C-alpha positions in Angstrom: -11.0 0.0 22.4 -7.9 -1.8 21.2 -8.5 -3.5 17.8 -6.4 -6.5 17.1 -6.4 -8.4 13.7 -5.6 -12.2 14.0 -4.7 -14.3 11.1 -2.7 -17.3 10.0 -2.5 -19.9 7.2 -4.6 -22.9 7.4 -3.4 -25.4 10.1 -1.2 -22.8 11.8 -3.0 -22.8 15.0 -4.9 -19.5 14.7 -8.1 -21.0 16.2 -6.2 -22.1 19.4 -4.9 -18.5 19.7 -8.4 -17.0 19.3 -9.8 -19.3 21.8 -7.2 -18.5 24.4 -7.6 -14.7 23.8 -11.4 -14.9 24.3 -10.6 -17.0 27.7 -8.2 -14.1 28.7 -11.0 -11.6 28.3 -11.0 -10.4 24.7 -14.0 -9.8 22.7 -13.6 -12.2 19.8 -15.0 -11.6 16.3 -14.7 -14.8 14.4 -14.8 -14.2 10.6 -15.5 -17.9 10.0 -18.3 -18.2 12.4 -19.8 -15.1 10.9 -19.4 -16.3 7.4 -21.6 -19.4 8.5 -24.1 -17.2 10.3 -24.8 -14.8 7.3 -25.8 -17.7 5.1 -28.1 -19.5 7.6 -31.5 -20.5 6.4 -33.8 -17.5 5.9 -31.0 -15.0 5.6 -30.6 -12.6 2.6 -27.1 -14.0 2.3 -28.2 -17.6 1.6 -30.8 -16.3 -0.8 -28.0 -14.5 -2.8 -25.8 -17.5 -2.7 -28.6 -19.8 -4.0 -29.3 -17.1 -6.8 -25.7 -17.0 -7.9 -24.8 -20.7 -7.8 -28.1 -22.5 -8.2 -30.5 -24.3 -5.9 -28.2 -27.4 -6.0 -26.1 -25.7 -3.4 -28.9 -26.3 -0.9 -29.5 -29.4 1.1 -33.1 -30.8 1.1 -33.7 -29.0 4.3 -32.8 -25.6 2.9 -29.4 -25.2 4.3 -26.2 -24.3 2.4 -24.4 -27.5 1.1 -21.0 -26.2 1.9 -19.1 -29.2 0.4 -21.1 -28.7 -3.0 -20.4 -25.0 -2.9 -16.7 -25.5 -2.0 -16.2 -27.9 -5.0 -17.8 -25.2 -7.3 -15.6 -22.3 -6.2 -12.3 -24.1 -5.2 -9.8 -23.5 -7.9 -12.1 -21.1 -9.9 -11.0 -17.4 -9.2 -14.1 -15.9 -10.9 -16.6 -18.0 -9.0 -14.8 -17.5 -5.7 -14.8 -13.7 -6.3 -18.5 -13.9 -6.6 -18.9 -15.8 -3.6 -16.7 -13.4 -1.6 -18.6 -10.5 -3.1 -21.7 -11.9 -1.4 -20.4 -13.0 1.9 -17.6 -10.7 2.8 -19.8 -7.3 3.1 -22.3 -9.4 5.2 -19.4 -10.5 7.5 -18.0 -7.0 7.9 -21.4 -5.5 8.7 -22.0 -8.2 11.3 -18.4 -7.8 12.7 -18.8 -3.9 12.7 -22.0 -4.4 14.9 -20.2 -6.6 17.5 -17.3 -4.2 17.6 -19.6 -1.2 18.2 -21.2 -3.0 21.2 -17.9 -3.7 22.8 -17.3 -1.8 26.0 -14.8 1.0 26.3 -11.3 -0.3 27.0 -12.0 -3.7 25.7 -9.4 -5.7 23.6 -11.3 -6.6 20.4 -9.7 -9.5 18.4 -11.0 -10.1 14.9 -10.1 -13.5 13.6 -9.8 -13.0 9.9 -8.3 -15.9 7.8 -8.1 -13.6 4.7 -7.0 -10.4 6.5 -3.7 -10.2 4.4 -5.5 -11.2 1.1 -8.2 -8.3 1.7 -5.6 -5.7 2.8 -7.5 -5.1 6.1 -4.2 -4.8 8.3 -4.2 -0.9 8.3 -7.7 -1.0 10.1 -6.1 -2.5 13.3 -3.9 -1.2 16.1 -1.9 -4.6 15.7 -1.8 -7.4 13.4 -1.1 -10.8 15.0 0.1 -13.7 12.8 0.2 -17.3 13.9 2.9 -18.9 11.9 4.1 -22.6 11.6 6.4 -23.9 8.9 4.8 -25.4 5.8 5.9 -29.0 6.6 4.4 -28.8 10.0 1.1 -27.6 8.5 1.0 -30.3 5.9 1.5 -32.8 8.6 -1.3 -31.4 10.7 -3.7 -31.3 7.9 -2.9 -35.0 7.1 -3.4 -36.1 10.8 -6.3 -33.9 11.6 -8.2 -33.4 8.3 -7.3 -36.6 6.5 -5.9 -34.7 3.5 -3.2 -35.9 1.1 0.0 -33.8 0.9 -1.2 -32.5 -2.5 -4.6 -31.5 -1.1 -2.9 -29.7 1.8 -0.5 -27.8 -0.6 -3.4 -26.9 -2.7 -5.3 -25.4 0.2 -2.1 -23.5 1.3 -1.6 -22.1 -2.3 -5.1 -20.8 -2.3 -4.1 -18.4 0.6 -1.5 -15.8 0.9 2.0 -16.9 1.1 3.9 -17.3 4.2 6.2 -14.4 3.5 3.3 -12.1 2.7 1.6 -12.9 6.1 4.9 -12.3 8.0 5.3 -9.0 6.1 2.0 -8.0 7.6 2.6 -9.0 11.2 3.3 -6.7 14.1 3.5 -9.8 16.2 4.3 -13.3 15.2 3.4 -16.2 17.3 5.4 -19.1 16.3 3.4 -22.5 16.5 5.8 -25.3 15.6 5.9 -26.7 19.1 3.3 -27.9 21.6 0.0 -26.5 22.4 1.3 -25.5 25.9 4.1 -23.5 24.3 1.7 -21.7 22.2 -0.7 -21.0 25.0 2.2 -19.6 27.1 3.1 -17.4 24.2 -0.3 -16.0 24.1 -0.6 -15.5 27.7 2.7 -13.5 27.7 1.4 -11.3 24.7 -1.9 -10.6 26.6 -0.1 -9.6 29.8 2.8 -7.7 28.6 1.5 -6.0 25.6 -2.2 -6.2 24.9 -3.5 -5.4 28.3 -1.3 -2.4 28.9 -1.8 -1.2 25.4 -5.6 -1.2 25.9 -5.3 0.6 29.1 -2.9 3.3 27.7 -5.2 3.7 24.7 -8.4 4.2 26.9 -6.5 6.7 29.1 -4.7 8.3 26.1 -1.4 7.7 27.7 2.1 7.1 26.0 3.6 3.7 27.0 6.2 4.6 29.7 9.8 4.6 28.4 12.3 4.1 31.2 16.0 3.7 31.2 19.0 5.4 29.6 19.9 5.2 25.9 20.6 1.8 24.5 21.8 1.6 21.0 20.6 -1.3 19.0 22.3 -2.9 15.8 20.8 -1.6 12.6 17.7 -3.7 11.9 16.5 -4.1 8.2 13.0 -4.5 9.6 12.8 -1.0 10.9 11.8 0.3 7.4 8.9 -2.2 7.1 7.6 -1.5 10.6 7.6 2.3 9.6 5.6 1.3 6.5 3.0 -0.4 8.4 2.6 2.4 10.8 2.2 4.9 8.1 -0.5 2.8 6.5 -2.5 2.9 9.6 -1.9 6.7 10.0 -3.0 7.3 6.5 -6.3 5.4 7.1 -7.0 7.8 10.1 -6.0 11.1 8.8 -6.0 11.1 4.9 -7.0 14.6 4.2 -5.0 16.6 6.7 -1.4 15.2 6.3 0.5 16.2 3.2 3.0 13.5 3.4 4.5 11.0 5.9 8.3 10.1 6.1 10.2 7.8 8.1 12.8 9.9 9.7 15.5 9.4 12.5 18.3 6.9 12.7 16.1 3.8 12.1 15.5 5.0 8.6 19.1 5.1 7.7 20.2 1.6 6.4 23.1 0.2 8.5 23.0 2.8 11.1 22.8 1.6 14.8 20.1 3.5 16.8 17.8 3.5 19.8 14.9 1.1 18.8 12.4 3.9 18.2 10.6 4.4 14.9 10.6 8.4 14.2 7.8 9.5 11.6 7.4 13.0 10.4 3.7 14.0 9.4 3.9 17.1 7.1 0.9 19.5 7.7 0.2 22.8 6.3 0.1 24.4 9.8 0.0 23.7 13.4 -3.6 24.4 13.5 -4.1 21.2 11.3 -1.8 19.3 13.6 -4.0 20.2 16.6 -7.1 19.5 14.7 -6.1 15.8 14.0 -4.6 15.3 17.5 -7.6 13.4 18.8 -7.8 11.1 15.8 -4.1 10.2 16.4 -4.8 9.5 20.1 -7.6 7.1 19.1 -5.2 5.4 16.6 -2.9 4.8 19.5 -0.6 7.9 19.3 -1.4 10.5 22.2 0.2 13.7 22.2 3.3 14.4 24.4 2.4 17.1 26.8 4.5 20.3 26.7 6.4 19.7 23.4 5.8 22.6 21.1 9.0 23.2 19.3 12.3 21.8 18.1 15.7 23.4 19.3 16.6 26.1 16.9 19.8 25.9 14.6 22.1 28.9 14.0 20.9 29.4 10.5 17.2 30.0 11.8 17.7 31.1 15.5 14.0 32.4 16.0 12.3 29.7 18.2 9.0 30.7 16.8 10.0 29.2 13.3 10.5 25.8 14.9 7.1 24.9 16.1 6.0 21.3 16.1 3.7 18.8 17.8 4.9 15.5 19.1 3.0 12.4 19.7 4.1 8.9 21.1 2.8 5.4 20.8 0.6 3.8 23.4 1.9 0.4 22.4 4.4 -0.8 25.0 5.9 -3.1 22.5 6.9 -0.7 19.7 8.1 2.9 20.7 7.2 5.5 18.1 7.5 9.3 17.9 5.3 11.2 15.6 6.7 14.6 14.7 4.1 16.9 13.2 5.8 19.9 11.4 4.5 22.5 9.1 5.7 21.8 5.4 8.3 24.4 4.5 9.4 25.2 8.2 13.1 24.9 9.2 12.4 21.9 11.5 10.6 20.1 8.6 13.4 20.8 6.2 16.1 19.8 8.6 14.5 16.6 9.4 14.3 15.5 5.8 17.7 16.9 4.8 19.5 15.3 7.9 18.1 12.0 7.0 19.0 12.2 3.3 22.6 13.5 4.1 23.3 10.5 6.4 22.1 8.0 3.7 24.4 9.6 1.2 27.6 10.2 3.3 29.2 7.2 4.9 31.8 9.4 6.8 28.9 11.4 8.4 27.2 8.0 9.5 30.4 6.9 11.0 30.9 10.0 12.9 27.3 10.1 14.1 27.5 6.7 15.4 30.6 7.5 17.3 28.9 10.6 18.8 25.9 8.4 19.8 28.1 5.8 21.5 30.1 8.6 23.4 26.9 10.3 24.7 25.2 6.9 25.5 28.1 6.1 27.5 27.7 9.1 29.5 24.1 8.5 30.3 23.8 4.7 30.4 22.6 4.8 34.0 20.1 7.6 33.5 16.3 6.9 34.0 15.3 8.5 30.7 16.9 9.6 27.5 16.3 13.4 28.1 19.9 14.2 28.9 21.2 12.0 26.1 19.2 14.0 23.7 20.3 17.3 25.1 24.1 16.4 25.0 23.8 15.6 21.2 22.6 19.0 20.4 26.2 20.5 20.3 27.1 17.9 17.6 24.0 18.8 15.6 24.8 22.5 15.8 28.6 22.5 15.5 29.4 19.5 13.3 26.3 18.3 11.4 24.7 21.6 10.3 27.6 23.2 8.4 28.5 19.9 6.8 25.0 19.0 5.8 24.6 22.6 4.2 27.9 22.1 2.4 26.4 18.7 1.1 23.2 20.5 0.0 25.3 23.0 -2.0 27.4 20.3 -3.7 24.2 18.0 -4.6 21.5 20.6 -5.1 19.4 18.9 -2.7 15.8 20.4 -2.3 13.0 19.4 -0.2 9.7 18.3 -1.6 6.8 20.7 -2.4 3.1 20.1 -2.1 0.1 21.7 -3.9 -1.7 24.1 -1.8 -5.2 24.3 -3.3 -8.2 22.5 -2.2 -8.7 20.5 -5.5 -5.3 18.9 -4.8 -6.6 17.9 -1.3 -9.6 16.2 -2.9 -7.3 14.4 -5.5 -5.1 13.2 -2.6 -8.1 11.8 -0.9 -9.3 10.0 -3.9 -5.9 8.4 -4.3 -5.9 7.0 -0.8 -4.8 10.0 1.1 -1.9 11.9 2.6 -0.2 12.9 -0.7 1.4 9.6 -1.1 3.7 8.6 1.7 7.3 8.1 1.1 7.7 5.0 3.4 11.3 4.6 2.5 12.3 8.0 3.7 14.2 8.3 7.0 15.8 11.0 9.3 17.2 11.4 12.7 16.6 15.1 13.2 17.3 17.1 16.2 16.1 16.1 19.6 12.9 17.5 20.8 12.8 20.6 22.9 12.5 19.2 26.4 10.8 16.3 27.8 12.0 12.8 29.1 11.9 10.0 26.6 11.0 12.1 23.6 14.4 12.3 21.9 14.8 10.7 18.5 17.0 7.8 18.0 
């Protein structure tokens, strides 16, 4: 199933989005509704709240007096933490039961007001944030909730800041206009991204990539997107991946590139890569069939040394390549070194962009990027490789090393997994060995 995390600040319009997604066919898990459900009369949750905050928080008929409880915890972080410690685990348990009961192939939307505050974004295939400017939200609270501007700001300040929510978003639904405009935006998201993503996920199919190479201007958001992707991957395979790096052109600041995020997952060997392949597929990254090696470079001509596995993203809205390579292998080293060389050498970046544009011009009418990738191989071999190695000799660059004992694996798992990803790293290593649409950017 496709798991969507939906959030937004107070008066952003999140509830409207949740309602429309349910109408379109999503299974909706409403955290606010569940938070009320788990403290209904007779529940363990209500008993715990009454024990922690006193019988005065109950109405004469035994229900929770929400206004009185709200007055007790609002503006008091310690009391709020106690309340959250009671309610949040119960909500998550109930939400998990609803998700487990959803049919295969469903789009499950979890409406979580505190998704960002509780760090749950990595648990979803996508995070959707409903956003509106602060002044618009204040006006809505005044009109619909009879709040003063000061009260509205206080409620807003009790939540994550707008910038923090936007930083966690894979999709932003802007809601400063009319309800009809928001509805159209939700419908477009459902039809163009969520529905095909769910189908691709169920069928373990990479989202189609058609058309020739199109170079996009360098986007500062690429690094943040890579960081969110790696956080999700770390949650899925914390023990089998030594490190994760953003590689490829999208990781080199200021470099024009195809809008494809390339990530390298360092593994001990390709048996480990094959072992985690089903987990990656469930996370939305099925394996590209038939891709088993990079193209060798002259310094290491034996194809057997260049083994890899390649996975792509099932999400039609964000092309991603996952390159699984054994740590210490020539392809692994080349990917990291090429990235760092481009970052350090302005002339190399200029020459690489020129080569990209030249080759892209030759293949702009192609139906895939396969020939674009193949035609760049000569540049990698004849131009890049000797200059990159000369840079290595001058600077003393060395690739990272990783502990190889089982205790180190346990320590990595205790620390959150994957040996600590270097989410700022980036590379545009060689193109993959055969296959339309799998070339790096």
